[in-house]
C-alpha positions as CSV (number, residue, x, y, z in Angstrom):
1,X,-124.6,-75.5,40.0
2,X,-124.5,-73.6,36.7
3,X,-121.8,-71.3,37.9
4,X,-119.1,-73.9,37.4
5,X,-119.3,-73.9,33.6
6,X,-121.5,-70.9,32.9
7,X,-121.7,-67.2,33.6
8,X,-125.2,-66.3,34.7
9,X,-126.0,-63.0,33.1
10,X,-129.7,-62.6,34.0
11,X,-132.6,-64.4,35.5
12,X,-136.3,-63.6,34.8
13,X,-139.4,-65.2,36.1
14,X,-142.9,-65.0,34.5
15,X,-146.2,-66.3,36.0
16,X,-149.3,-67.2,34.0
17,X,-152.7,-68.4,35.3
18,X,-155.5,-70.1,33.5
19,X,-158.6,-72.3,34.3
20,X,-158.7,-75.7,32.9
21,X,-161.5,-78.1,33.7
22,X,-162.7,-75.8,36.5
23,X,-159.3,-75.8,38.2
24,X,-156.8,-72.8,38.3
25,X,-153.5,-73.8,36.8
26,X,-150.4,-71.6,37.6
27,X,-147.4,-71.8,35.4
28,X,-144.0,-70.3,36.5
29,X,-141.4,-69.9,33.8
30,X,-137.8,-69.1,34.7
31,X,-135.5,-67.9,31.9
32,X,-131.7,-67.9,32.7
33,X,-129.3,-66.2,30.2
34,X,-125.9,-67.9,30.5
35,X,-122.6,-67.6,28.7
36,X,-120.4,-70.8,28.5
37,X,-117.0,-70.2,30.2
38,X,-115.2,-73.0,28.3
39,X,-115.5,-75.0,25.1
40,X,-116.2,-78.7,24.8
41,X,-118.9,-81.0,26.2
42,X,-120.7,-79.2,29.0
43,X,-123.7,-80.4,31.0
44,X,-126.5,-78.4,32.4
45,X,-127.3,-80.3,35.6
46,X,-130.8,-81.3,36.8
47,X,-132.6,-78.5,38.6
48,X,-134.9,-79.4,41.5
49,X,-138.0,-77.5,42.7
50,X,-140.9,-78.6,44.8
51,X,-139.9,-82.3,44.9
52,X,-139.5,-82.5,41.1
53,X,-136.3,-82.5,39.0
54,X,-135.6,-81.6,35.4
55,X,-133.6,-83.7,33.0
56,X,-129.9,-82.8,32.7
57,X,-128.9,-81.3,29.3
58,X,-125.7,-82.0,27.4
59,X,-124.4,-79.2,25.2
60,X,-121.4,-78.9,23.0
61,X,-119.6,-75.5,23.0
62,X,-117.4,-74.7,20.0
63,X,-114.5,-72.3,20.3
64,X,-115.8,-70.2,17.4
65,X,-118.4,-70.2,14.7
66,X,-120.2,-68.2,12.1
67,X,-121.0,-64.7,13.3
68,X,-118.7,-65.0,16.3
69,X,-115.7,-62.7,16.3
70,X,-112.2,-64.0,17.1
71,X,-111.0,-62.4,20.3
72,X,-107.7,-63.0,22.0
73,X,-106.8,-61.9,25.5
74,X,-103.4,-61.6,27.3
75,X,-103.0,-60.4,30.8
76,X,-99.7,-60.1,32.7
77,X,-97.8,-57.9,35.2
78,X,-94.3,-56.4,35.0
79,X,-92.2,-57.1,36.9
80,X,-93.6,-60.7,37.2
81,X,-92.4,-61.1,40.9
82,X,-92.5,-57.7,42.6
83,X,-91.6,-56.8,46.1
84,X,-93.9,-55.4,48.7
85,X,-94.4,-51.7,48.0
86,X,-92.8,-52.0,44.6
87,X,-94.7,-50.1,41.8
88,X,-95.8,-52.7,39.2
89,X,-98.0,-52.5,36.1
90,X,-100.9,-54.7,35.2
91,X,-101.5,-55.1,31.5
92,X,-104.5,-56.5,29.6
93,X,-104.4,-56.7,25.8
94,X,-107.6,-57.5,23.7
95,X,-107.2,-58.3,20.1
96,X,-110.2,-58.6,17.8
97,X,-111.3,-58.0,14.2
98,X,-112.4,-54.4,14.9
99,X,-116.2,-54.9,14.9
100,X,-116.5,-55.3,18.7
101,X,-117.4,-52.4,21.0
102,X,-116.1,-53.0,24.6
103,X,-117.6,-51.8,27.7
104,X,-115.4,-50.1,30.3
105,X,-113.4,-52.5,32.5
106,X,-113.7,-52.1,36.3
107,X,-111.5,-54.3,38.4
108,X,-112.7,-55.3,41.8
109,X,-111.0,-53.8,44.9
110,X,-108.8,-56.3,46.7
111,X,-107.8,-55.8,50.3
112,X,-104.0,-55.4,50.6
113,X,-103.5,-54.6,46.9
114,X,-103.4,-51.0,45.5
115,X,-104.8,-50.7,42.0
116,X,-105.1,-47.5,39.9
117,X,-106.2,-47.4,36.3
118,X,-103.7,-45.5,34.2
119,X,-104.7,-45.5,30.6
120,X,-106.2,-47.4,27.6
121,X,-104.8,-47.3,24.1
122,X,-106.0,-48.6,20.8
123,X,-104.2,-49.2,17.6
124,X,-104.4,-51.1,14.3
125,X,-102.1,-53.9,13.5
126,X,-101.6,-56.4,10.6
127,X,-101.3,-59.9,12.1
128,X,-101.0,-62.9,9.7
129,X,-102.2,-60.6,6.9
130,X,-105.4,-59.6,8.7
131,X,-106.0,-56.2,10.1
132,X,-106.9,-56.3,13.7
133,X,-107.7,-53.9,16.5
134,X,-105.5,-54.1,19.6
135,X,-106.6,-52.5,22.8
136,X,-104.3,-52.3,25.8
137,X,-105.4,-51.4,29.3
138,X,-102.8,-50.6,32.0
139,X,-103.2,-50.3,35.8
140,X,-100.7,-49.3,38.4
141,X,-100.4,-52.1,40.9
142,X,-98.7,-52.2,44.3
143,X,-98.8,-55.2,46.7
144,X,-98.9,-54.1,50.3
145,X,-98.4,-57.6,51.8
146,X,-96.2,-60.5,50.8
147,X,-97.6,-63.8,49.5
148,X,-99.5,-65.2,46.6
149,X,-102.0,-62.9,44.9
150,X,-104.8,-63.4,42.4
151,X,-106.3,-60.6,40.3
152,X,-109.7,-61.7,38.9
153,X,-111.1,-60.0,35.9
154,X,-114.8,-59.5,35.6
155,X,-116.7,-60.8,32.6
156,X,-116.0,-58.4,29.8
157,X,-119.1,-57.1,28.1
158,X,-119.1,-56.2,24.4
159,X,-121.5,-55.5,21.6
160,X,-121.1,-56.6,18.0
161,X,-123.8,-55.4,15.5
162,X,-126.3,-55.0,18.3
163,X,-125.7,-58.5,19.8
164,X,-124.4,-58.6,23.3
165,X,-121.3,-60.6,24.0
166,X,-119.4,-61.5,27.2
167,X,-116.0,-63.0,27.5
168,X,-114.1,-64.4,30.5
169,X,-110.5,-63.4,31.0
170,X,-108.1,-65.7,32.9
171,X,-107.1,-64.3,36.3
172,X,-103.5,-63.1,36.9
173,X,-101.6,-64.9,39.6
174,X,-98.3,-63.7,41.0
175,X,-96.2,-63.9,44.2
176,X,-95.0,-60.8,46.1
177,X,-91.7,-61.1,47.9
178,X,-91.3,-59.4,51.3
179,X,-89.3,-56.1,51.4
180,X,-86.2,-56.2,53.7
181,X,-87.1,-55.5,57.3
182,X,-84.4,-52.9,57.6
183,X,-85.8,-50.8,54.8
184,X,-87.7,-47.7,56.0
185,X,-91.1,-47.2,54.4
186,X,-90.2,-43.9,52.9
187,X,-87.3,-45.4,50.8
188,X,-88.6,-46.0,47.3
189,X,-88.2,-49.4,45.6
190,X,-86.8,-48.9,42.1
191,X,-84.3,-46.7,40.5
192,X,-84.3,-42.9,41.3
193,X,-82.5,-40.2,39.3
194,X,-81.7,-36.7,40.2
195,X,-81.2,-33.9,37.7
196,X,-79.9,-30.5,38.8
197,X,-80.7,-27.2,37.1
198,X,-78.0,-24.7,36.3
199,X,-77.2,-22.0,38.8
200,X,-75.5,-18.6,38.1
201,X,-71.8,-19.0,38.3
202,X,-71.4,-15.7,40.3
203,X,-73.6,-15.2,43.3
204,X,-74.0,-12.1,45.5
205,X,-73.5,-12.1,49.2
206,X,-76.8,-12.0,51.2
207,X,-78.8,-12.4,48.1
208,X,-81.2,-15.5,48.3
209,X,-80.7,-18.2,45.7
210,X,-83.0,-21.1,44.8
211,X,-81.2,-24.4,44.1
212,X,-83.6,-26.5,41.9
213,X,-83.4,-30.2,41.3
214,X,-85.7,-32.7,39.5
215,X,-86.2,-36.1,41.1
216,X,-87.6,-38.9,38.9
217,X,-88.7,-42.3,40.2
218,X,-91.6,-44.6,41.3
219,X,-93.3,-44.8,44.6
220,X,-92.1,-41.4,45.8
221,X,-93.9,-39.2,48.2
222,X,-93.4,-35.6,49.3
223,X,-92.7,-36.5,52.9
224,X,-90.4,-39.3,51.8
225,X,-88.3,-37.0,49.6
226,X,-87.9,-34.5,52.4
227,X,-86.8,-37.3,54.8
228,X,-84.4,-38.7,52.3
229,X,-82.8,-35.2,51.8
230,X,-82.4,-34.7,55.5
231,X,-81.5,-31.4,57.1
232,X,-79.0,-29.3,55.2
233,X,-76.3,-28.0,57.6
234,X,-75.4,-24.4,57.3
235,X,-71.8,-23.2,57.5
236,X,-69.8,-20.0,57.6
237,X,-70.2,-19.5,53.9
238,X,-73.9,-20.2,53.3
239,X,-77.2,-20.7,55.2
240,X,-79.6,-23.4,53.9
241,X,-83.3,-23.4,54.5
242,X,-86.0,-26.2,54.4
243,X,-86.6,-27.5,50.8
244,X,-90.0,-27.4,49.1
245,X,-91.1,-30.4,47.1
246,X,-93.9,-30.2,44.4
247,X,-95.3,-32.8,42.1
248,X,-94.9,-32.2,38.3
249,X,-97.1,-33.6,35.6
250,X,-95.5,-36.5,33.7
251,X,-94.1,-35.9,30.3
252,X,-93.2,-39.5,29.3
253,X,-95.5,-42.3,28.2
254,X,-94.9,-44.2,31.4
255,X,-97.6,-42.8,33.8
256,X,-96.1,-44.7,36.8
257,X,-92.9,-42.6,36.6
258,X,-93.2,-39.6,38.9
259,X,-91.4,-36.3,38.6
260,X,-90.9,-34.1,41.6
261,X,-89.4,-30.5,41.7
262,X,-87.2,-29.9,44.8
263,X,-86.2,-26.3,45.6
264,X,-83.6,-25.6,48.2
265,X,-83.3,-22.0,49.2
266,X,-80.0,-20.8,50.5
267,X,-78.2,-17.5,51.2
268,X,-74.4,-16.9,50.6
269,X,-72.8,-15.3,53.6
270,X,-69.2,-14.7,52.6
271,X,-67.4,-13.7,49.3
272,X,-65.2,-16.3,47.7
273,X,-65.5,-19.9,46.4
274,X,-68.6,-21.8,47.6
275,X,-69.1,-25.6,47.2
276,X,-72.7,-26.8,47.3
277,X,-73.2,-29.9,49.6
278,X,-73.9,-33.2,48.0
279,X,-77.5,-34.4,48.3
280,X,-78.1,-38.1,48.3
281,X,-81.4,-39.9,47.8
282,X,-81.4,-43.5,48.8
283,X,-83.5,-46.1,47.0
284,X,-83.6,-49.9,47.0
285,X,-82.5,-51.6,43.7
286,X,-84.5,-54.8,43.2
287,X,-82.0,-56.0,40.6
288,X,-79.1,-56.1,43.0
289,X,-81.0,-56.5,46.3
290,X,-79.0,-53.5,47.8
291,X,-79.6,-49.9,48.7
292,X,-78.2,-47.4,46.2
293,X,-78.3,-43.7,46.0
294,X,-78.7,-40.9,43.5
295,X,-76.5,-37.9,44.3
296,X,-76.4,-34.3,43.2
297,X,-74.4,-31.3,44.4
298,X,-70.7,-30.6,44.7
299,X,-71.0,-27.7,42.3
300,X,-68.4,-24.9,42.5
301,X,-69.7,-21.4,42.7
302,X,-68.1,-18.0,43.1
303,X,-69.6,-15.5,45.6
304,X,-69.0,-11.8,45.2
305,X,-69.6,-8.9,47.6
306,X,-70.7,-5.8,45.8
307,X,-70.0,-3.5,48.8
308,X,-66.5,-4.8,49.2
309,X,-65.9,-4.4,45.5
310,X,-67.2,-0.9,45.5
311,X,-65.0,0.0,48.5
312,X,-62.0,-1.5,46.7
313,X,-62.7,0.5,43.6
314,X,-63.2,3.6,45.6
315,X,-59.9,3.2,47.5
316,X,-58.2,2.5,44.2
317,X,-59.7,5.6,42.6
318,X,-58.7,7.8,45.6
319,X,-55.2,6.3,45.5
320,X,-54.9,7.1,41.8
321,X,-56.1,10.7,42.4
322,X,-53.5,11.1,45.2
323,X,-50.8,9.8,43.0
324,X,-51.8,12.1,40.2
325,X,-51.8,15.0,42.6
326,X,-48.4,14.1,43.9
327,X,-47.1,13.7,40.4
328,X,-48.6,17.1,39.4
329,X,-47.1,18.8,42.5
330,X,-43.6,17.3,41.7
331,X,-43.9,18.3,38.0
332,X,-44.9,21.8,39.0
333,X,-42.0,22.1,41.3
334,X,-39.6,20.9,38.8
335,X,-41.0,23.1,36.1
336,X,-40.5,26.2,38.4
337,X,-36.9,25.1,39.2
338,X,-36.3,24.7,35.5
339,X,-37.6,28.2,34.7
340,X,-35.6,29.7,37.5
341,X,-32.4,28.0,36.3
342,X,-33.0,29.0,32.7
343,X,-33.6,32.6,33.8
344,X,-30.4,32.7,35.9
345,X,-28.4,31.2,33.0
346,X,-29.9,33.9,30.7
347,X,-28.8,36.6,33.1
348,X,-25.3,35.2,33.3
349,X,-25.0,35.1,29.6
350,X,-26.3,38.7,29.3
351,X,-23.9,40.1,32.0
352,X,-21.7,42.8,30.3
353,X,-19.1,43.5,33.0
354,X,-17.7,41.9,36.2
355,X,-20.2,43.7,38.5
356,X,-23.2,42.4,36.5
357,X,-21.8,38.9,36.3
358,X,-21.3,38.9,40.1
359,X,-24.9,40.1,40.6
360,X,-26.2,37.4,38.3
Protein backbone atom coordinates (compact mmCIF):
# COMPACT_ATOMS: atom_id res chain seq x y z
CA UNK A 1 0.00 0.00 0.00
CA UNK A 2 2.95 2.34 0.49
CA UNK A 3 4.17 2.01 -3.10
CA UNK A 4 1.40 4.19 -4.44
CA UNK A 5 2.85 7.39 -2.95
CA UNK A 6 6.26 6.32 -1.66
CA UNK A 7 9.37 4.61 -2.91
CA UNK A 8 10.46 1.92 -0.45
CA UNK A 9 14.22 2.11 -0.22
CA UNK A 10 14.94 -0.39 2.55
CA UNK A 11 13.20 -2.51 5.17
CA UNK A 12 14.86 -3.73 8.35
CA UNK A 13 13.43 -5.83 11.20
CA UNK A 14 14.84 -6.08 14.70
CA UNK A 15 13.69 -8.46 17.46
CA UNK A 16 14.17 -7.89 21.20
CA UNK A 17 13.23 -10.17 24.11
CA UNK A 18 12.87 -9.41 27.81
CA UNK A 19 11.10 -10.89 30.86
CA UNK A 20 8.49 -8.84 32.59
CA UNK A 21 6.50 -10.23 35.54
CA UNK A 22 7.74 -13.73 34.86
CA UNK A 23 6.60 -13.63 31.23
CA UNK A 24 8.76 -13.45 28.09
CA UNK A 25 7.90 -10.39 26.03
CA UNK A 26 9.02 -10.34 22.37
CA UNK A 27 9.09 -7.05 20.50
CA UNK A 28 9.48 -6.87 16.73
CA UNK A 29 10.37 -3.52 15.18
CA UNK A 30 10.18 -2.90 11.46
CA UNK A 31 11.88 0.18 10.05
CA UNK A 32 10.93 1.22 6.51
CA UNK A 33 12.89 3.96 4.73
CA UNK A 34 10.67 5.63 2.15
CA UNK A 35 10.97 8.56 -0.23
CA UNK A 36 7.80 10.46 -1.14
CA UNK A 37 7.06 10.41 -4.86
CA UNK A 38 4.93 13.56 -4.93
CA UNK A 39 4.29 16.67 -2.90
CA UNK A 40 1.15 17.61 -1.04
CA UNK A 41 -0.95 15.83 1.58
CA UNK A 42 -0.11 12.12 1.65
CA UNK A 43 -1.37 9.36 3.93
CA UNK A 44 0.51 6.37 5.27
CA UNK A 45 -2.26 3.78 5.43
CA UNK A 46 -2.99 1.53 8.39
CA UNK A 47 -0.80 -1.57 8.48
CA UNK A 48 -2.31 -4.83 9.72
CA UNK A 49 -0.48 -7.68 11.41
CA UNK A 50 -1.69 -10.51 13.63
CA UNK A 51 -5.25 -9.20 13.85
CA UNK A 52 -4.15 -5.72 14.90
CA UNK A 53 -3.93 -2.50 12.85
CA UNK A 54 -1.94 0.68 13.21
CA UNK A 55 -3.36 4.14 12.89
CA UNK A 56 -3.03 5.88 9.51
CA UNK A 57 -0.63 8.80 9.43
CA UNK A 58 -1.19 12.00 7.46
CA UNK A 59 1.96 13.76 6.29
CA UNK A 60 2.57 16.90 4.28
CA UNK A 61 5.33 16.80 1.66
CA UNK A 62 6.77 20.14 0.54
CA UNK A 63 8.33 20.62 -2.87
CA UNK A 64 11.51 21.99 -1.34
CA UNK A 65 12.93 23.18 1.93
CA UNK A 66 16.10 24.09 3.80
CA UNK A 67 18.97 21.75 2.95
CA UNK A 68 17.15 20.25 -0.02
CA UNK A 69 18.77 20.99 -3.39
CA UNK A 70 16.66 22.20 -6.28
CA UNK A 71 16.76 19.61 -9.02
CA UNK A 72 15.00 19.74 -12.40
CA UNK A 73 14.54 16.82 -14.80
CA UNK A 74 13.61 16.74 -18.46
CA UNK A 75 13.34 13.57 -20.52
CA UNK A 76 12.37 13.28 -24.19
CA UNK A 77 13.09 11.38 -27.39
CA UNK A 78 13.95 12.71 -30.85
CA UNK A 79 12.16 12.24 -33.18
CA UNK A 80 9.07 12.26 -31.00
CA UNK A 81 7.14 9.72 -33.14
CA UNK A 82 9.61 7.35 -34.78
CA UNK A 83 9.05 4.49 -37.16
CA UNK A 84 9.80 0.87 -36.38
CA UNK A 85 13.55 0.27 -36.89
CA UNK A 86 14.26 4.00 -36.99
CA UNK A 87 17.24 5.05 -34.89
CA UNK A 88 16.05 7.45 -32.20
CA UNK A 89 17.77 9.11 -29.25
CA UNK A 90 16.51 9.20 -25.67
CA UNK A 91 17.65 12.25 -23.69
CA UNK A 92 17.64 12.94 -19.95
CA UNK A 93 18.75 16.31 -18.59
CA UNK A 94 19.41 16.86 -14.87
CA UNK A 95 19.92 20.40 -13.63
CA UNK A 96 21.03 21.07 -10.04
CA UNK A 97 23.06 23.50 -7.98
CA UNK A 98 26.29 21.56 -8.42
CA UNK A 99 26.49 20.04 -4.94
CA UNK A 100 24.82 16.74 -5.87
CA UNK A 101 26.76 13.63 -6.84
CA UNK A 102 24.68 11.26 -9.00
CA UNK A 103 24.96 7.52 -9.21
CA UNK A 104 25.14 5.86 -12.67
CA UNK A 105 21.77 5.44 -14.38
CA UNK A 106 20.87 1.96 -15.59
CA UNK A 107 17.70 1.69 -17.63
CA UNK A 108 15.75 -1.57 -17.44
CA UNK A 109 15.68 -3.80 -20.51
CA UNK A 110 12.36 -3.70 -22.36
CA UNK A 111 11.30 -6.50 -24.68
CA UNK A 112 10.85 -5.23 -28.22
CA UNK A 113 12.89 -2.08 -27.60
CA UNK A 114 16.59 -1.70 -28.30
CA UNK A 115 18.44 0.62 -25.90
CA UNK A 116 22.15 1.44 -25.87
CA UNK A 117 23.78 4.06 -23.70
CA UNK A 118 25.86 6.48 -25.73
CA UNK A 119 27.42 9.16 -23.55
CA UNK A 120 27.00 11.49 -20.61
CA UNK A 121 28.10 15.12 -20.63
CA UNK A 122 28.34 17.76 -17.93
CA UNK A 123 28.62 21.52 -18.22
CA UNK A 124 28.08 24.68 -16.21
CA UNK A 125 25.38 27.19 -17.14
CA UNK A 126 24.11 30.48 -15.74
CA UNK A 127 20.31 30.25 -15.42
CA UNK A 128 18.40 33.20 -13.92
CA UNK A 129 21.67 34.57 -12.59
CA UNK A 130 22.52 31.34 -10.73
CA UNK A 131 25.27 28.97 -11.79
CA UNK A 132 23.94 25.46 -12.23
CA UNK A 133 25.32 22.10 -13.32
CA UNK A 134 23.60 20.49 -16.29
CA UNK A 135 24.11 16.78 -16.92
CA UNK A 136 22.83 15.18 -20.09
CA UNK A 137 22.51 11.44 -20.66
CA UNK A 138 21.83 10.03 -24.12
CA UNK A 139 20.75 6.55 -25.22
CA UNK A 140 20.32 5.11 -28.68
CA UNK A 141 16.76 3.88 -29.01
CA UNK A 142 15.16 1.70 -31.68
CA UNK A 143 11.59 0.38 -31.46
CA UNK A 144 11.26 -3.08 -32.98
CA UNK A 145 7.46 -3.21 -32.85
CA UNK A 146 4.73 -0.69 -33.59
CA UNK A 147 2.48 0.67 -30.86
CA UNK A 148 2.61 2.70 -27.66
CA UNK A 149 5.78 2.48 -25.60
CA UNK A 150 6.72 3.55 -22.09
CA UNK A 151 10.30 3.92 -20.91
CA UNK A 152 10.35 3.98 -17.08
CA UNK A 153 13.31 5.51 -15.33
CA UNK A 154 14.52 4.00 -12.06
CA UNK A 155 14.75 6.06 -8.92
CA UNK A 156 17.85 8.19 -9.34
CA UNK A 157 20.20 7.95 -6.39
CA UNK A 158 22.39 10.86 -5.37
CA UNK A 159 24.47 12.05 -2.45
CA UNK A 160 24.71 15.61 -1.13
CA UNK A 161 27.20 16.28 1.65
CA UNK A 162 26.96 12.65 2.74
CA UNK A 163 23.15 12.58 2.81
CA UNK A 164 21.53 10.06 0.46
CA UNK A 165 18.85 11.37 -1.89
CA UNK A 166 16.54 9.70 -4.36
CA UNK A 167 14.45 11.30 -7.07
CA UNK A 168 11.72 9.92 -9.31
CA UNK A 169 11.83 10.80 -13.01
CA UNK A 170 8.63 10.77 -15.07
CA UNK A 171 8.50 8.00 -17.64
CA UNK A 172 8.75 8.80 -21.35
CA UNK A 173 5.77 7.79 -23.48
CA UNK A 174 5.81 7.65 -27.27
CA UNK A 175 4.13 5.93 -30.18
CA UNK A 176 6.03 4.00 -32.87
CA UNK A 177 4.45 3.97 -36.31
CA UNK A 178 4.75 0.83 -38.44
CA UNK A 179 7.28 0.72 -41.22
CA UNK A 180 5.83 0.22 -44.73
CA UNK A 181 5.38 -3.48 -45.40
CA UNK A 182 7.14 -3.29 -48.75
CA UNK A 183 10.37 -1.97 -47.20
CA UNK A 184 13.10 -4.66 -46.88
CA UNK A 185 14.72 -4.96 -43.48
CA UNK A 186 18.15 -4.04 -44.82
CA UNK A 187 17.00 -0.66 -46.16
CA UNK A 188 17.91 1.96 -43.51
CA UNK A 189 15.39 4.48 -42.24
CA UNK A 190 16.84 7.97 -42.37
CA UNK A 191 19.03 9.93 -44.74
CA UNK A 192 22.18 8.29 -46.12
CA UNK A 193 25.05 10.10 -47.84
CA UNK A 194 27.85 8.73 -50.00
CA UNK A 195 31.22 10.42 -50.43
CA UNK A 196 33.63 9.16 -53.04
CA UNK A 197 37.39 9.37 -52.74
CA UNK A 198 39.51 10.65 -55.59
CA UNK A 199 41.00 8.19 -58.07
CA UNK A 200 44.02 8.62 -60.35
CA UNK A 201 42.96 10.27 -63.57
CA UNK A 202 45.12 7.84 -65.58
CA UNK A 203 44.88 4.11 -64.96
CA UNK A 204 46.98 1.28 -66.34
CA UNK A 205 45.57 -1.72 -68.16
CA UNK A 206 45.48 -4.91 -66.01
CA UNK A 207 46.65 -3.05 -62.92
CA UNK A 208 44.18 -3.44 -59.96
CA UNK A 209 42.55 -0.29 -58.61
CA UNK A 210 40.64 0.23 -55.33
CA UNK A 211 37.60 2.46 -55.65
CA UNK A 212 36.85 3.80 -52.14
CA UNK A 213 33.60 5.33 -50.87
CA UNK A 214 32.44 6.55 -47.44
CA UNK A 215 28.81 5.82 -46.52
CA UNK A 216 27.32 7.83 -43.65
CA UNK A 217 23.93 7.14 -42.07
CA UNK A 218 22.02 5.50 -39.22
CA UNK A 219 20.83 1.94 -38.85
CA UNK A 220 23.33 0.60 -41.39
CA UNK A 221 24.83 -2.89 -41.34
CA UNK A 222 27.63 -4.49 -43.30
CA UNK A 223 25.34 -7.07 -44.90
CA UNK A 224 22.75 -4.40 -45.66
CA UNK A 225 25.25 -2.18 -47.48
CA UNK A 226 26.45 -5.12 -49.59
CA UNK A 227 22.85 -5.94 -50.52
CA UNK A 228 22.08 -2.33 -51.32
CA UNK A 229 25.12 -2.08 -53.59
CA UNK A 230 24.18 -5.26 -55.42
CA UNK A 231 26.45 -7.07 -57.87
CA UNK A 232 28.60 -4.86 -60.08
CA UNK A 233 28.47 -6.04 -63.67
CA UNK A 234 31.78 -6.34 -65.46
CA UNK A 235 32.10 -5.27 -69.09
CA UNK A 236 34.63 -5.30 -71.89
CA UNK A 237 36.52 -2.37 -70.39
CA UNK A 238 36.69 -3.33 -66.69
CA UNK A 239 36.17 -6.29 -64.36
CA UNK A 240 34.64 -5.52 -60.94
CA UNK A 241 35.00 -7.67 -57.82
CA UNK A 242 33.00 -8.01 -54.60
CA UNK A 243 33.24 -4.94 -52.36
CA UNK A 244 34.61 -4.96 -48.82
CA UNK A 245 32.79 -2.98 -46.11
CA UNK A 246 34.43 -1.93 -42.82
CA UNK A 247 33.10 0.17 -39.92
CA UNK A 248 34.94 3.39 -39.10
CA UNK A 249 35.06 5.18 -35.79
CA UNK A 250 32.80 8.21 -35.60
CA UNK A 251 34.38 11.64 -35.78
CA UNK A 252 31.28 13.74 -35.07
CA UNK A 253 29.51 14.43 -31.80
CA UNK A 254 26.50 12.39 -32.90
CA UNK A 255 27.34 8.83 -31.83
CA UNK A 256 24.28 7.41 -33.61
CA UNK A 257 25.77 8.44 -36.95
CA UNK A 258 27.68 5.56 -38.54
CA UNK A 259 30.55 5.78 -41.03
CA UNK A 260 31.33 2.83 -43.28
CA UNK A 261 34.25 2.49 -45.69
CA UNK A 262 33.34 0.68 -48.91
CA UNK A 263 36.16 -0.52 -51.17
CA UNK A 264 35.33 -1.81 -54.67
CA UNK A 265 38.32 -3.48 -56.40
CA UNK A 266 38.33 -3.46 -60.20
CA UNK A 267 40.77 -4.05 -63.04
CA UNK A 268 40.83 -2.08 -66.31
CA UNK A 269 40.91 -4.37 -69.35
CA UNK A 270 41.26 -2.01 -72.28
CA UNK A 271 42.94 1.29 -72.99
CA UNK A 272 40.76 4.30 -73.60
CA UNK A 273 38.06 6.20 -71.69
CA UNK A 274 36.41 4.36 -68.77
CA UNK A 275 33.19 5.43 -67.03
CA UNK A 276 32.64 4.03 -63.55
CA UNK A 277 29.15 2.61 -62.95
CA UNK A 278 26.72 4.52 -60.75
CA UNK A 279 26.26 3.04 -57.29
CA UNK A 280 22.90 3.71 -55.64
CA UNK A 281 22.12 3.14 -51.94
CA UNK A 282 18.41 3.23 -51.20
CA UNK A 283 17.00 4.54 -47.92
CA UNK A 284 13.56 5.45 -46.57
CA UNK A 285 13.07 9.15 -45.89
CA UNK A 286 10.61 9.57 -42.97
CA UNK A 287 10.05 13.26 -43.80
CA UNK A 288 8.61 12.45 -47.24
CA UNK A 289 7.44 8.89 -46.65
CA UNK A 290 9.21 7.72 -49.80
CA UNK A 291 12.27 5.75 -50.79
CA UNK A 292 15.20 7.90 -51.86
CA UNK A 293 18.73 7.01 -52.87
CA UNK A 294 22.26 8.31 -52.49
CA UNK A 295 24.33 7.83 -55.63
CA UNK A 296 28.01 7.86 -56.48
CA UNK A 297 29.97 7.00 -59.58
CA UNK A 298 29.84 8.11 -63.19
CA UNK A 299 33.42 9.38 -62.98
CA UNK A 300 35.33 9.57 -66.26
CA UNK A 301 38.78 7.97 -66.21
CA UNK A 302 41.49 7.42 -68.81
CA UNK A 303 43.12 4.00 -69.15
CA UNK A 304 46.51 3.64 -70.80
CA UNK A 305 48.36 0.54 -72.03
CA UNK A 306 52.14 0.85 -71.39
CA UNK A 307 52.97 -2.05 -73.73
CA UNK A 308 51.04 -0.53 -76.61
CA UNK A 309 52.56 2.87 -75.89
CA UNK A 310 56.07 1.36 -75.85
CA UNK A 311 55.36 -0.43 -79.13
CA UNK A 312 54.13 2.78 -80.72
CA UNK A 313 57.21 4.63 -79.52
CA UNK A 314 59.44 1.85 -80.82
CA UNK A 315 57.77 1.86 -84.23
CA UNK A 316 58.02 5.63 -84.34
CA UNK A 317 61.72 5.53 -83.46
CA UNK A 318 62.43 2.84 -86.07
CA UNK A 319 60.51 4.83 -88.68
CA UNK A 320 62.52 7.90 -87.83
CA UNK A 321 65.77 5.95 -88.17
CA UNK A 322 64.68 4.59 -91.54
CA UNK A 323 63.79 8.06 -92.75
CA UNK A 324 67.12 9.40 -91.53
CA UNK A 325 68.92 6.55 -93.32
CA UNK A 326 67.02 7.19 -96.55
CA UNK A 327 67.69 10.89 -96.30
CA UNK A 328 71.40 10.20 -95.69
CA UNK A 329 71.58 7.82 -98.63
CA UNK A 330 69.91 10.35 -100.94
CA UNK A 331 72.15 13.14 -99.68
CA UNK A 332 75.26 10.98 -100.22
CA UNK A 333 74.15 10.15 -103.78
CA UNK A 334 73.45 13.77 -104.58
CA UNK A 335 76.78 14.81 -103.09
CA UNK A 336 78.66 12.27 -105.24
CA UNK A 337 76.80 13.46 -108.35
CA UNK A 338 77.60 17.03 -107.43
CA UNK A 339 81.31 16.24 -107.09
CA UNK A 340 81.38 14.32 -110.36
CA UNK A 341 79.64 17.15 -112.22
CA UNK A 342 81.97 19.75 -110.73
CA UNK A 343 85.03 17.66 -111.69
CA UNK A 344 83.69 17.22 -115.23
CA UNK A 345 83.06 20.96 -115.61
CA UNK A 346 86.56 21.62 -114.31
CA UNK A 347 88.05 19.30 -116.95
CA UNK A 348 86.04 21.05 -119.68
CA UNK A 349 87.33 24.42 -118.54
CA UNK A 350 90.91 23.11 -118.47
CA UNK A 351 90.80 21.58 -121.99
CA UNK A 352 93.44 23.35 -124.17
CA UNK A 353 92.63 21.92 -127.61
CA UNK A 354 89.83 20.20 -129.48
CA UNK A 355 91.04 16.69 -128.67
CA UNK A 356 91.16 17.40 -124.90
CA UNK A 357 87.73 19.03 -125.00
CA UNK A 358 86.25 15.99 -126.76
CA UNK A 359 87.86 13.70 -124.17
CA UNK A 360 86.42 15.81 -121.34
